[in-house]
C-alpha angles and dihedrals in degrees: 000000000000125000096259093051091047092051093046092047090051088054093232108166111235131166122259095258095047097100093046091050094045091052091052090046091052093049092051093044092053091051097045093043092061090059106028104028093226098167142009089241100101103164137045095254092055093043090051090051090050090049093050091046090052093045102046096085089063084078091066109018117110117239109266134170102229136034133178123198115202113215098000095182109182091350108292114163104343102058092042090051090048090054090049096043107047092166092057120084104229124199114198112202113198124154098192111093098216092051094044089050090052092050090048090050092051090048091053097040094050095036094236107182091177095062130089119182117206116192097205143093108265089242089065095055123102114251115269131155119243128191094222129021119193136183137171128197094341106118142315123306097257091052090049090051089053094045092050097045096100092048104053142060134187091289096052121107121214121208116188121181104221143168129228092293088074090092090060092045101052120090105221091222087065115099099241148140129204119210112195124207117170106302094345125094114196108204115203119192124184147096095258103058098122093090095053118094126173 
């Protein structure tokens, strides 16, 4: 089954131009990756699985105005979420120049007015509160909680893309929910989790 069919079958709500934009994103990623080695996803099947993995939380995330993705890399999950959530202002934080340049190129090429690319480590950014903070494959949960401290308040929702180790990493006193999908564990942390169902 191709990516579009998988997304439609999963009933993930995406805007009308999503599939056009995602195709352009994939084409650019394949080209840039040959030269700059932006991601370990080297073929279309792997890239499609990364895209679907990044996109799946759109099926349960509440609508919010602002989102920050820590360590976006080649765009997973931040750029994919930005394509799926055009009404959310998405800040992509990526310290590596070649990856930040790629994200900036995608923003310009697809005319994404809801995307801001910040070429910095998150520790170097000025404090600002975001509604949702995401991160995939950056570091362990405690470190992510520390890194995100200056960017959240009691209304913020954290979404961390984790593997099976998540159960060892989560302090049970933390208000959280884990949504499992195949090998992925989506860790949600926040005070307002009661409205979220997987």
